[in-house]
MOPAC internal coordinates of N, CA, C and O (Angstrom, degrees):
PM7 1SCF
backbone

  N    0.0000 0     0.00 0     0.00 0    0    0    0
  C    1.4410 1     0.00 0     0.00 0    1    0    0
  C    1.4343 1   108.38 1     0.00 0    2    1    0
  O    1.2310 1   118.57 1   155.29 1    3    2    1
  N    1.2967 1   120.33 1   -24.71 1    3    2    1
  C    1.5024 1   123.15 1  -176.86 1    5    3    2
  C    1.4792 1   110.72 1   -55.14 1    6    5    3
  O    1.2310 1   120.26 1   136.95 1    7    6    5
  N    1.2980 1   117.11 1   -43.05 1    7    6    5
  C    1.5490 1   120.52 1  -174.90 1    9    7    6
  C    1.4871 1   109.25 1   -74.27 1   10    9    7
  O    1.2310 1   119.45 1   145.54 1   11   10    9
  N    1.3895 1   118.65 1   -34.46 1   11   10    9
  C    1.4262 1   118.32 1   171.26 1   13   11   10
  C    1.4998 1   113.27 1   -66.33 1   14   13   11
  O    1.2310 1   118.48 1   150.80 1   15   14   13
  N    1.2962 1   120.51 1   -29.20 1   15   14   13
  C    1.5375 1   119.82 1   172.12 1   17   15   14
  C    1.4202 1   109.81 1   -74.81 1   18   17   15
  O    1.2310 1   117.85 1   145.01 1   19   18   17
  N    1.3941 1   121.70 1   -34.99 1   19   18   17
  C    1.3531 1   122.11 1  -179.72 1   21   19   18
  C    1.5618 1   109.29 1   -63.39 1   22   21   19
  O    1.2310 1   120.18 1   132.48 1   23   22   21
  N    1.2983 1   117.26 1   -47.52 1   23   22   21
  C    1.4691 1   125.32 1   177.41 1   25   23   22
  C    1.5940 1   112.86 1   -57.43 1   26   25   23
  O    1.2310 1   121.58 1   140.74 1   27   26   25
  N    1.3662 1   114.58 1   -39.26 1   27   26   25
  C    1.3774 1   121.96 1  -176.42 1   29   27   26
  C    1.6546 1   104.44 1   -70.50 1   30   29   27
  O    1.2310 1   121.66 1   135.34 1   31   30   29
  N    1.2521 1   114.44 1   -44.66 1   31   30   29
  C    1.4318 1   119.71 1   176.64 1   33   31   30
  C    1.6402 1   114.03 1   -53.40 1   34   33   31
  O    1.2310 1   123.21 1   139.71 1   35   34   33
  N    1.3691 1   111.45 1   -40.29 1   35   34   33
  C    1.5666 1   122.35 1   175.99 1   37   35   34
  C    1.5878 1   104.05 1   -62.13 1   38   37   35
  O    1.2310 1   120.51 1   137.16 1   39   38   37
  N    1.2631 1   116.63 1   -42.84 1   39   38   37
  C    1.4603 1   117.47 1  -174.70 1   41   39   38
  C    1.6273 1   113.38 1   -69.98 1   42   41   39
  O    1.2310 1   122.70 1   136.10 1   43   42   41
  N    1.2806 1   112.43 1   -43.90 1   43   42   41
  C    1.4318 1   124.86 1  -177.76 1   45   43   42
  C    1.5765 1   108.69 1   -68.38 1   46   45   43
  O    1.2310 1   120.20 1   127.72 1   47   46   45
  N    1.3699 1   117.23 1   -52.28 1   47   46   45
  C    1.3691 1   115.86 1  -177.34 1   49   47   46
  C    1.5348 1   106.29 1  -137.47 1   50   49   47
  O    1.2310 1   121.81 1   -89.04 1   51   50   49
  N    1.3391 1   114.14 1    90.96 1   51   50   49
  C    1.5618 1   118.71 1  -174.66 1   53   51   50
  C    1.4739 1   111.57 1   -58.36 1   54   53   51
  O    1.2310 1   116.83 1   -44.59 1   55   54   53
  N    1.3643 1   123.64 1   135.41 1   55   54   53
  C    1.3368 1   127.02 1   173.77 1   57   55   54
  C    1.4577 1   115.05 1   -78.63 1   58   57   55
  O    1.2310 1   119.06 1    -7.36 1   59   58   57
  N    1.3397 1   119.40 1   172.64 1   59   58   57
  C    1.5047 1   116.71 1   170.08 1   61   59   58
  C    1.3617 1   112.07 1   -60.35 1   62   61   59
  O    1.2310 1   120.55 1   -31.56 1   63   62   61
  N    1.4133 1   116.55 1   148.44 1   63   62   61
  C    1.4446 1   121.59 1   175.69 1   65   63   62
  C    1.4820 1   115.36 1   -97.18 1   66   65   63
  O    1.2310 1   123.11 1  -164.45 1   67   66   65
  N    1.2838 1   111.65 1    15.55 1   67   66   65
  C    1.6082 1   118.81 1   169.33 1   69   67   66
  C    1.4355 1   107.34 1   -58.33 1   70   69   67
  O    1.2310 1   119.31 1   -61.57 1   71   70   69
  N    1.3422 1   118.93 1   118.43 1   71   70   69
  C    1.4214 1   125.91 1   177.57 1   73   71   70
  C    1.4573 1   112.51 1    93.71 1   74   73   71
  O    1.2310 1   117.60 1   169.17 1   75   74   73
  N    1.2773 1   122.18 1   -10.83 1   75   74   73
  C    1.4620 1   125.38 1   172.91 1   77   75   74
  C    1.4695 1   117.74 1   -99.64 1   78   77   75
  O    1.2310 1   118.84 1  -166.27 1   79   78   77
  N    1.2769 1   119.81 1    13.73 1   79   78   77
  C    1.5214 1   118.78 1  -178.97 1   81   79   78
  C    1.3958 1   117.57 1   -57.98 1   82   81   79
  O    1.2310 1   121.08 1   152.50 1   83   82   81
  N    1.2979 1   115.53 1   -27.50 1   83   82   81
  C    1.3809 1   124.88 1  -178.57 1   85   83   82
  C    1.5469 1   108.20 1   -60.96 1   86   85   83
  O    1.2310 1   122.56 1   145.49 1   87   86   85
  N    1.4595 1   112.71 1   -34.51 1   87   86   85
  C    1.3980 1   119.69 1  -174.79 1   89   87   86
  C    1.5232 1   108.06 1   -89.31 1   90   89   87
  O    1.2310 1   120.84 1   129.47 1   91   90   89
  N    1.3300 1   115.99 1   -50.53 1   91   90   89
  C    1.4853 1   124.63 1  -170.74 1   93   91   90
  C    1.4998 1   114.58 1   -74.85 1   94   93   91
  O    1.2310 1   121.85 1   173.58 1   95   94   93
  N    1.4705 1   114.07 1    -6.42 1   95   94   93
  C    1.4232 1   119.52 1   169.06 1   97   95   94
  C    1.5925 1   113.91 1   -73.93 1   98   97   95
  O    1.2310 1   125.56 1   152.47 1   99   98   97
  N    1.4134 1   106.91 1   -27.53 1   99   98   97
  C    1.5261 1   116.66 1  -173.74 1  101   99   98
  C    1.5779 1   111.58 1   -98.42 1  102  101   99
  O    1.2310 1   120.08 1   146.62 1  103  102  101
  N    1.4244 1   117.45 1   -33.38 1  103  102  101
  C    1.4569 1   123.56 1  -175.41 1  105  103  102
  C    1.5528 1   103.90 1  -147.22 1  106  105  103
  O    1.2310 1   123.36 1   -30.52 1  107  106  105
  N    1.3338 1   111.16 1   149.48 1  107  106  105
  C    1.4577 1   112.46 1   170.85 1  109  107  106
  C    1.5808 1   111.45 1   -69.63 1  110  109  107
  O    1.2310 1   120.67 1   -21.40 1  111  110  109
  N    1.2759 1   116.32 1   158.60 1  111  110  109
  C    1.4326 1   126.54 1  -175.04 1  113  111  110
  C    1.5643 1   110.06 1   -52.34 1  114  113  111
  O    1.2310 1   122.52 1   135.07 1  115  114  113
  N    1.4322 1   112.78 1   -44.93 1  115  114  113
  C    1.4048 1   117.00 1  -179.65 1  117  115  114
  C    1.6013 1   110.13 1   -55.32 1  118  117  115
  O    1.2310 1   118.48 1   139.70 1  119  118  117
  N    1.3123 1   120.50 1   -40.30 1  119  118  117
  C    1.4822 1   121.88 1   179.42 1  121  119  118
  C    1.6098 1   107.00 1   -58.47 1  122  121  119
  O    1.2310 1   121.71 1   132.93 1  123  122  121
  N    1.3158 1   114.32 1   -47.07 1  123  122  121
  C    1.4147 1   112.69 1   179.29 1  125  123  122
  C    1.4558 1   118.64 1   -65.81 1  126  125  123
  O    1.2310 1   121.60 1   154.40 1  127  126  125
  N    1.3646 1   114.54 1   -25.60 1  127  126  125
  C    1.5237 1   117.94 1   169.33 1  129  127  126
  C    1.4661 1   110.27 1   -61.15 1  130  129  127
  O    1.2310 1   119.71 1   132.07 1  131  130  129
  N    1.4196 1   118.16 1   -47.93 1  131  130  129
  C    1.3711 1   119.90 1   176.23 1  133  131  130
  C    1.4300 1   113.82 1   -57.24 1  134  133  131
  O    1.2310 1   116.93 1   138.84 1  135  134  133
  N    1.2637 1   123.45 1   -41.16 1  135  134  133
  C    1.4741 1   121.75 1   168.26 1  137  135  134
  C    1.4803 1   118.70 1   -46.27 1  138  137  135
  O    1.2310 1   122.88 1   135.87 1  139  138  137
  N    1.3669 1   112.08 1   -44.13 1  139  138  137
  C    1.4370 1   115.35 1   179.57 1  141  139  138
  C    1.5808 1   112.34 1   -76.11 1  142  141  139
  O    1.2310 1   119.43 1   150.70 1  143  142  141
  N    1.3001 1   118.69 1   -29.30 1  143  142  141
  C    1.4877 1   121.88 1   172.86 1  145  143  142
  C    1.4096 1   110.92 1   -65.84 1  146  145  143
  O    1.2310 1   119.30 1   129.25 1  147  146  145
  N    1.3710 1   118.95 1   -50.75 1  147  146  145
  C    1.4855 1   119.66 1  -174.68 1  149  147  146
  C    1.4809 1   109.61 1   -70.45 1  150  149  147
  O    1.2310 1   118.33 1   138.77 1  151  150  149
  N    1.4431 1   120.78 1   -41.23 1  151  150  149
  C    1.4810 1   115.25 1   170.88 1  153  151  150
  C    1.4382 1   120.02 1   -58.52 1  154  153  151
  O    1.2310 1   120.35 1   144.50 1  155  154  153
  N    1.3879 1   116.94 1   -35.50 1  155  154  153
  C    1.3730 1   117.51 1   174.04 1  157  155  154
  C    1.5486 1   117.33 1   -65.27 1  158  157  155
  O    1.2310 1   122.43 1   144.45 1  159  158  157
  N    1.3869 1   112.95 1   -35.55 1  159  158  157
  C    1.4794 1   114.61 1   174.09 1  161  159  158
  C    1.4629 1   112.63 1   -71.30 1  162  161  159
  O    1.2310 1   116.18 1   150.18 1  163  162  161
  N    1.3330 1   124.85 1   -29.82 1  163  162  161
  C    1.4121 1   128.35 1  -179.51 1  165  163  162
  C    1.5970 1   104.59 1   -72.35 1  166  165  163
  O    1.2310 1   120.27 1   137.24 1  167  166  165
  N    1.2914 1   117.09 1   -42.76 1  167  166  165
  C    1.4924 1   115.77 1  -177.02 1  169  167  166
  C    1.5473 1   110.19 1   -68.97 1  170  169  167
  O    1.2310 1   121.40 1   143.90 1  171  170  169
  N    1.4366 1   114.93 1   -36.10 1  171  170  169
  C    1.4785 1   116.97 1   172.93 1  173  171  170
  C    1.5164 1   113.40 1   -58.67 1  174  173  171
  O    1.2310 1   121.50 1   134.20 1  175  174  173
  N    1.3262 1   114.74 1   -45.80 1  175  174  173
  C    1.4973 1   118.97 1  -176.38 1  177  175  174
  C    1.6043 1   106.32 1   -62.75 1  178  177  175
  O    1.2310 1   120.70 1   138.29 1  179  178  177
  N    1.2625 1   116.28 1   -41.71 1  179  178  177
  C    1.4506 1   118.68 1  -167.28 1  181  179  178
  C    1.5197 1   108.12 1   -69.89 1  182  181  179
  O    1.2310 1   120.92 1   165.56 1  183  182  181
  N    1.3632 1   115.85 1   -14.44 1  183  182  181
  C    1.5478 1   119.18 1   177.27 1  185  183  182
  C    1.4627 1   110.19 1   -64.86 1  186  185  183
  O    1.2310 1   119.85 1   159.53 1  187  186  185
  N    1.3794 1   117.90 1   -20.47 1  187  186  185
  C    1.3850 1   120.24 1  -174.91 1  189  187  186
  C    1.5318 1   117.85 1  -104.66 1  190  189  187
  O    1.2310 1   121.67 1  -172.55 1  191  190  189
  N    1.3029 1   114.41 1     7.45 1  191  190  189
  C    1.4636 1   120.13 1  -174.75 1  193  191  190
  C    1.5983 1   105.38 1   -93.17 1  194  193  191
  O    1.2310 1   119.02 1   -15.97 1  195  194  193
  N    1.2690 1   119.47 1   164.03 1  195  194  193
  C    1.4939 1   122.31 1  -179.51 1  197  195  194
  C    1.4178 1   113.99 1   -57.28 1  198  197  195
  O    1.2310 1   118.74 1   -31.17 1  199  198  197
  N    1.3285 1   120.01 1   148.83 1  199  198  197
  C    1.4466 1   124.34 1   176.45 1  201  199  198
  C    1.4910 1   113.40 1   -52.71 1  202  201  199
  O    1.2310 1   122.03 1   -46.79 1  203  202  201
  N    1.3231 1   113.71 1   133.21 1  203  202  201
  C    1.5375 1   119.39 1  -178.97 1  205  203  202
  C    1.4853 1   113.62 1    96.18 1  206  205  203
  O    1.2310 1   121.03 1   162.13 1  207  206  205
  N    1.2918 1   115.63 1   -17.87 1  207  206  205
  C    1.4592 1   121.52 1  -175.69 1  209  207  206
  C    1.5351 1   109.02 1  -104.45 1  210  209  207
  O    1.2310 1   116.40 1  -168.37 1  211  210  209
  N    1.2022 1   124.45 1    11.63 1  211  210  209
  C    1.5361 1   125.86 1  -178.22 1  213  211  210
  C    1.4680 1   115.05 1   -97.64 1  214  213  211
  O    1.2310 1   119.84 1  -165.11 1  215  214  213
  N    1.3259 1   117.92 1    14.89 1  215  214  213
  C    1.4291 1   120.07 1   178.88 1  217  215  214
  C    1.5466 1   115.73 1   -58.27 1  218  217  215
  O    1.2310 1   120.16 1   145.00 1  219  218  217
  N    1.3405 1   117.30 1   -35.00 1  219  218  217
  C    1.4096 1   123.55 1   174.15 1  221  219  218
  C    1.5431 1   113.77 1   -57.23 1  222  221  219
  O    1.2310 1   122.41 1   138.89 1  223  222  221
  N    1.3145 1   112.98 1   -41.11 1  223  222  221
  C    1.4718 1   118.74 1  -179.09 1  225  223  222
  C    1.4580 1   108.48 1   -67.19 1  226  225  223
  O    1.2310 1   117.32 1   137.21 1  227  226  225
  N    1.4584 1   122.70 1   -42.79 1  227  226  225
  C    1.3896 1   122.24 1   179.60 1  229  227  226
  C    1.5566 1   111.90 1   -64.42 1  230  229  227
  O    1.2310 1   120.23 1   141.71 1  231  230  229
  N    1.3869 1   117.16 1   -38.29 1  231  230  229
  C    1.4428 1   120.68 1  -175.46 1  233  231  230
  C    1.6210 1   101.81 1   -71.07 1  234  233  231
  O    1.2310 1   119.58 1   134.75 1  235  234  233
  N    1.1944 1   118.40 1   -45.25 1  235  234  233
  C    1.4782 1   119.18 1   178.43 1  237  235  234
  C    1.6010 1   111.02 1   -57.12 1  238  237  235
  O    1.2310 1   123.42 1   140.30 1  239  238  237
  N    1.1772 1   111.04 1   -39.70 1  239  238  237
  C    1.5860 1   115.34 1   177.44 1  241  239  238
  C    1.5315 1   116.49 1   -64.26 1  242  241  239
  O    1.2310 1   121.96 1   142.03 1  243  242  241
  N    1.2830 1   113.85 1   -37.97 1  243  242  241
  C    1.4320 1   113.06 1  -170.46 1  245  243  242
  C    1.6375 1   111.52 1  -100.12 1  246  245  243
  O    1.2310 1   119.28 1   168.61 1  247  246  245
  N    1.2837 1   118.99 1   -11.39 1  247  246  245
  C    1.4950 1   121.31 1   177.62 1  249  247  246
  C    1.5025 1   111.89 1   -64.06 1  250  249  247
  O    1.2310 1   117.57 1   118.62 1  251  250  249
  N    1.3786 1   122.24 1   -61.38 1  251  250  249
  C    1.4074 1   119.35 1  -178.92 1  253  251  250
  C    1.4963 1   115.60 1   -47.45 1  254  253  251
  O    1.2310 1   118.05 1   127.94 1  255  254  253
  N    1.3839 1   121.32 1   -52.06 1  255  254  253
  C    1.4383 1   119.14 1  -179.96 1  257  255  254
  C    1.4392 1   117.33 1   -64.15 1  258  257  255
  O    1.2310 1   120.96 1   152.61 1  259  258  257
  N    1.4551 1   115.76 1   -27.39 1  259  258  257
  C    1.4054 1   119.21 1   177.54 1  261  259  258
  C    1.4568 1   113.04 1   -74.30 1  262  261  259
  O    1.2310 1   120.18 1   144.14 1  263  262  261
  N    1.3836 1   117.26 1   -35.86 1  263  262  261
  C    1.4530 1   120.57 1   175.25 1  265  263  262
  C    1.5835 1   111.61 1   -64.21 1  266  265  263
  O    1.2310 1   121.56 1   139.71 1  267  266  265
  N    1.2118 1   114.63 1   -40.29 1  267  266  265
  C    1.5466 1   119.93 1  -179.89 1  269  267  266
  C    1.5089 1   110.54 1   -67.51 1  270  269  267
  O    1.2310 1   121.58 1   143.77 1  271  270  269
  N    1.4014 1   114.58 1   -36.23 1  271  270  269
  C    1.5270 1   119.36 1  -179.57 1  273  271  270
  C    1.5016 1   105.65 1   -64.18 1  274  273  271
  O    1.2310 1   120.69 1   133.59 1  275  274  273
  N    1.3399 1   116.28 1   -46.41 1  275  274  273
  C    1.5204 1   117.96 1  -178.04 1  277  275  274
  C    1.5418 1   111.13 1   -60.98 1  278  277  275
  O    1.2310 1   121.54 1   145.34 1  279  278  277
  N    1.3153 1   114.67 1   -34.66 1  279  278  277
  C    1.3873 1   117.22 1   177.73 1  281  279  278
  C    1.5300 1   116.57 1   -68.59 1  282  281  279
  O    1.2310 1   124.96 1   139.10 1  283  282  281
  N    1.2854 1   108.07 1   -40.90 1  283  282  281
  C    1.5949 1   115.78 1  -178.60 1  285  283  282
  C    1.6019 1   105.87 1   -73.17 1  286  285  283
  O    1.2310 1   118.14 1   142.51 1  287  286  285
  N    1.3235 1   121.14 1   -37.49 1  287  286  285
  C    1.5025 1   122.13 1  -179.84 1  289  287  286
  C    1.5458 1   108.91 1   -69.16 1  290  289  287
  O    1.2310 1   119.72 1   141.97 1  291  290  289
  N    1.3214 1   118.14 1   -38.03 1  291  290  289
  C    1.5220 1   122.26 1   177.62 1  293  291  290
  C    1.5150 1   110.15 1   -66.85 1  294  293  291
  O    1.2310 1   118.93 1   146.76 1  295  294  293
  N    1.2907 1   119.64 1   -33.24 1  295  294  293
  C    1.4286 1   124.74 1   176.46 1  297  295  294
  C    1.4759 1   107.24 1   -70.55 1  298  297  295
  O    1.2310 1   117.70 1   133.40 1  299  298  297
  N    1.2821 1   121.99 1   -46.60 1  299  298  297
  C    1.4012 1   125.02 1  -175.86 1  301  299  298
  C    1.6230 1   107.43 1   -67.59 1  302  301  299
  O    1.2310 1   118.71 1   136.99 1  303  302  301
  N    1.3228 1   120.06 1   -43.01 1  303  302  301
  C    1.3816 1   124.40 1  -177.80 1  305  303  302
  C    1.6089 1   106.56 1   -63.60 1  306  305  303
  O    1.2310 1   118.21 1   138.63 1  307  306  305
  N    1.2416 1   121.02 1   -41.37 1  307  306  305
  C    1.4127 1   125.74 1  -178.12 1  309  307  306
  C    1.5522 1   115.35 1   -79.90 1  310  309  307
  O    1.2310 1   120.31 1   177.62 1  311  310  309
  N    1.2947 1   117.02 1    -2.38 1  311  310  309
  C    1.4794 1   123.38 1   179.78 1  313  311  310
  C    1.5501 1   116.40 1    78.70 1  314  313  311
  O    1.2310 1   122.23 1  -168.03 1  315  314  313
  N    1.3781 1   113.33 1    11.97 1  315  314  313
  C    1.4658 1   116.79 1  -175.45 1  317  315  314
  C    1.5594 1   108.66 1   -82.64 1  318  317  315
  O    1.2310 1   121.34 1   152.78 1  319  318  317
  N    1.3544 1   115.04 1   -27.22 1  319  318  317
  C    1.4097 1   114.42 1  -173.72 1  321  319  318
  C    1.4772 1   107.41 1  -143.21 1  322  321  319
  O    1.2310 1   115.84 1   -86.79 1  323  322  321
  N    1.1904 1   125.50 1    93.21 1  323  322  321
  C    1.5619 1   126.43 1  -173.82 1  325  323  322
  C    1.4512 1   111.67 1   -54.41 1  326  325  323
  O    1.2310 1   115.93 1   140.72 1  327  326  325
  N    1.2922 1   125.34 1   -39.28 1  327  326  325
  C    1.3948 1   125.17 1  -175.16 1  329  327  326
  C    1.4945 1   111.74 1   -84.58 1  330  329  327
  O    1.2310 1   120.49 1   179.08 1  331  330  329
  N    1.3632 1   116.66 1    -0.92 1  331  330  329
  C    1.4890 1   122.72 1  -177.49 1  333  331  330
  C    1.5043 1   115.48 1   -56.32 1  334  333  331
  O    1.2310 1   122.31 1   149.78 1  335  334  333
  N    1.3891 1   113.18 1   -30.22 1  335  334  333
  C    1.5480 1   112.70 1  -178.78 1  337  335  334
  C    1.5212 1   113.30 1   -76.41 1  338  337  335
  O    1.2310 1   121.92 1   151.33 1  339  338  337
  N    1.3169 1   113.93 1   -28.67 1  339  338  337
  C    1.4971 1   118.74 1   169.03 1  341  339  338
  C    1.5311 1   111.74 1   -65.04 1  342  341  339
  O    1.2310 1   119.76 1   133.26 1  343  342  341
  N    1.2594 1   118.06 1   -46.74 1  343  342  341
  C    1.4027 1   117.50 1  -175.16 1  345  343  342
  C    1.4661 1   109.70 1   -70.96 1  346  345  343
  O    1.2310 1   118.96 1   148.74 1  347  346  345
  N    1.3503 1   119.58 1   -31.26 1  347  346  345
  C    1.5112 1   122.99 1   175.49 1  349  347  346
  C    1.4650 1   106.37 1   -62.53 1  350  349  347
  O    1.2310 1   119.69 1   131.62 1  351  350  349
  N    1.2570 1   118.21 1   -48.38 1  351  350  349
  C    1.4852 1   121.85 1  -178.24 1  353  351  350
  C    1.5498 1   108.27 1   -55.27 1  354  353  351
  O    1.2310 1   121.23 1   133.60 1  355  354  353
  N    1.3414 1   115.25 1   -46.40 1  355  354  353
  C    1.4517 1   116.20 1  -179.26 1  357  355  354
  C    1.6712 1   112.74 1   -62.79 1  358  357  355
  O    1.2310 1   122.33 1   145.08 1  359  358  357
  N    1.1865 1   113.14 1   -34.92 1  359  358  357
  C    1.5059 1   117.57 1   176.14 1  361  359  358
  C    1.5449 1   109.77 1   -72.31 1  362  361  359
  O    1.2310 1   119.61 1   145.96 1  363  362  361
  N    1.3364 1   118.35 1   -34.04 1  363  362  361
  C    1.4592 1   119.85 1   174.35 1  365  363  362
  C    1.4449 1   116.05 1   -66.42 1  366  365  363
  O    1.2310 1   122.20 1   143.88 1  367  366  365
  N    1.3851 1   113.40 1   -36.12 1  367  366  365
  C    1.4546 1   112.22 1   173.88 1  369  367  366
  C    1.4256 1   113.89 1   -63.42 1  370  369  367
  O    1.2310 1   118.81 1   146.04 1  371  370  369
  N    1.2754 1   119.87 1   -33.96 1  371  370  369
  C    1.5364 1   125.36 1   174.41 1  373  371  370
  C    1.5099 1   104.96 1   -58.59 1  374  373  371
  O    1.2310 1   119.47 1   127.44 1  375  374  373
  N    1.2919 1   118.61 1   -52.56 1  375  374  373
  C    1.5108 1   123.71 1  -174.87 1  377  375  374
  C    1.5655 1   103.25 1   -60.80 1  378  377  375
  O    1.2310 1   116.99 1   131.54 1  379  378  377
  N    1.3264 1   123.34 1   -48.46 1  379  378  377
  C    1.4242 1   121.95 1  -173.69 1  381  379  378
  C    1.5626 1   108.34 1   -61.76 1  382  381  379
  O    1.2310 1   120.78 1   139.12 1  383  382  381
  N    1.2935 1   116.12 1   -40.88 1  383  382  381
  C    1.3995 1   119.49 1   176.52 1  385  383  382
  C    1.5656 1   115.86 1   -55.25 1  386  385  383
  O    1.2310 1   123.52 1   135.46 1  387  386  385
  N    1.3617 1   110.86 1   -44.54 1  387  386  385
  C    1.5084 1   115.83 1  -177.05 1  389  387  386
  C    1.5962 1   103.05 1   -71.98 1  390  389  387
  O    1.2310 1   116.87 1   139.19 1  391  390  389
  N    1.2399 1   123.56 1   -40.81 1  391  390  389
  C    1.4661 1   122.59 1  -174.86 1  393  391  390
  C    1.5482 1   105.47 1   -65.83 1  394  393  391
  O    1.2310 1   118.19 1   141.73 1  395  394  393
  N    1.3677 1   121.05 1   -38.27 1  395  394  393
  C    1.4646 1   124.05 1  -176.09 1  397  395  394
  C    1.6021 1   100.46 1   -67.03 1  398  397  395
  O    1.2310 1   117.83 1   134.45 1  399  398  397
  N    1.2125 1   121.74 1   -45.55 1  399  398  397
  C    1.4696 1   126.65 1  -173.57 1  401  399  398
  C    1.5343 1   109.18 1   -64.13 1  402  401  399
  O    1.2310 1   120.01 1   148.73 1  403  402  401
  N    1.2800 1   117.59 1   -31.27 1  403  402  401
  C    1.4615 1   126.12 1   178.97 1  405  403  402
  C    1.5916 1   109.54 1   -67.70 1  406  405  403
  O    1.2310 1   122.16 1   155.72 1  407  406  405
  N    1.3999 1   113.47 1   -24.28 1  407  406  405
  C    1.5444 1   116.24 1  -177.13 1  409  407  406
  C    1.5634 1   110.77 1   -93.06 1  410  409  407
  O    1.2310 1   121.33 1   170.62 1  411  410  409
  N    1.4220 1   115.06 1    -9.38 1  411  410  409
  C    1.5479 1   112.03 1  -173.65 1  413  411  410
  C    1.5500 1   106.34 1   -75.07 1  414  413  411
  O    1.2310 1   120.05 1   -50.69 1  415  414  413
  N    1.2861 1   117.50 1   129.31 1  415  414  413
  C    1.4844 1   121.45 1  -179.39 1  417  415  414
  C    1.5471 1   110.89 1   -62.45 1  418  417  415
  O    1.2310 1   122.47 1   -36.05 1  419  418  417
  N    1.3639 1   112.87 1   143.95 1  419  418  417
  C    1.4193 1   117.84 1   174.54 1  421  419  418
  C    1.4993 1   108.15 1  -109.92 1  422  421  419
  O    1.2310 1   119.74 1   -32.38 1  423  422  421
  N    1.2874 1   118.10 1   147.62 1  423  422  421
  C    1.3819 1   116.52 1   175.18 1  425  423  422
  C    1.5632 1   105.10 1  -128.21 1  426  425  423
  O    1.2310 1   120.79 1   -32.64 1  427  426  425
  N    1.3095 1   116.09 1   147.36 1  427  426  425
  C    1.3301 1   125.43 1   176.65 1  429  427  426
  C    1.4652 1   111.67 1   -89.96 1  430  429  427
  O    1.2310 1   117.14 1   -49.87 1  431  430  429
  N    1.2533 1   123.05 1   130.13 1  431  430  429
  C    1.4361 1   126.29 1  -176.19 1  433  431  430
  C    1.5419 1   108.77 1   -77.41 1  434  433  431
  O    1.2310 1   120.28 1   -57.58 1  435  434  433
  N    1.3507 1   117.08 1   122.42 1  435  434  433
  C    1.4685 1   118.12 1   178.81 1  437  435  434
  C    1.5019 1   111.47 1   -64.49 1  438  437  435
  O    1.2310 1   120.23 1   -29.49 1  439  438  437
  N    1.2298 1   117.18 1   150.51 1  439  438  437
  C    1.4870 1   120.42 1   177.43 1  441  439  438
  C    1.3943 1   114.16 1   -61.74 1  442  441  439
  O    1.2310 1   117.48 1   -28.42 1  443  442  441
  N    1.3835 1   122.40 1   151.58 1  443  442  441
  C    1.4098 1   122.82 1   174.95 1  445  443  442
  C    1.4777 1   110.37 1   -65.05 1  446  445  443
  O    1.2310 1   119.84 1   -35.41 1  447  446  445
  N    1.3150 1   117.91 1   144.59 1  447  446  445
  C    1.4176 1   121.24 1  -178.75 1  449  447  446
  C    1.5815 1   113.14 1   -66.66 1  450  449  447
  O    1.2310 1   118.71 1   -32.03 1  451  450  449
  N    1.2007 1   120.06 1   147.97 1  451  450  449
  C    1.4206 1   125.51 1  -177.23 1  453  451  450
  C    1.5532 1   106.57 1   -94.89 1  454  453  451
  O    1.2310 1   122.01 1   -49.77 1  455  454  453
  N    1.3257 1   113.76 1   130.23 1  455  454  453
  C    1.5783 1   114.04 1   177.55 1  457  455  454
  C    1.5363 1   107.78 1   101.61 1  458  457  455
  O    1.2310 1   122.65 1    -1.83 1  459  458  457
  N    1.3162 1   112.52 1   178.17 1  459  458  457
  C    1.3785 1   121.03 1  -178.53 1  461  459  458
  C    1.5455 1   114.79 1   -64.27 1  462  461  459
  O    1.2310 1   120.21 1   -29.07 1  463  462  461
  N    1.3243 1   117.21 1   150.93 1  463  462  461
  C    1.4147 1   116.92 1   172.17 1  465  463  462
  C    1.5711 1   115.81 1   -75.61 1  466  465  463
  O    1.2310 1   121.18 1   -19.49 1  467  466  465
  N    1.3387 1   115.34 1   160.51 1  467  466  465
  C    1.4348 1   121.98 1  -176.58 1  469  467  466
  C    1.6360 1   103.84 1   -70.24 1  470  469  467
  O    1.2310 1   122.17 1   -48.14 1  471  470  469
  N    1.3149 1   113.44 1   131.86 1  471  470  469
  C    1.3828 1   113.56 1   177.20 1  473  471  470
  C    1.5479 1   114.94 1    93.44 1  474  473  471
  O    1.2310 1   120.85 1   170.13 1  475  474  473
  N    1.3687 1   115.98 1    -9.87 1  475  474  473
  C    1.4321 1   120.45 1  -174.94 1  477  475  474
  C    1.6494 1   105.49 1   -94.53 1  478  477  475
  O    1.2310 1   123.86 1   -47.92 1  479  478  477
  N    1.3170 1   110.21 1   132.08 1  479  478  477
  C    1.4208 1   119.21 1   167.86 1  481  479  478
  C    1.4351 1   120.58 1    68.84 1  482  481  479
  O    1.2310 1   120.10 1   180.00 1  483  482  481

């Protein structure tokens, strides 16, 4: 839901587009905000699917920050936004964390045994 909130924040109070021209030349900032919102909702929904079937949620979670990282890195490399490299690294750490989380094994909890415990009574 964090990404959906991030996207909503972009809609409510749009940030400066410095460093985002790679994106805003293709779509308005509001469209990119909706990408964040939809991706966040997909990631949230994927948290409730069966173990091993949540790949779509992880993909949806890392794509928006990856796209923004590429935009900021391109702006920094082109001299358009000198701080863009630092902002890109910040977004890439977010991507790295999501990709790491995708590798953490999940275990289903076995159901409680029915009947009395061994050694009881």
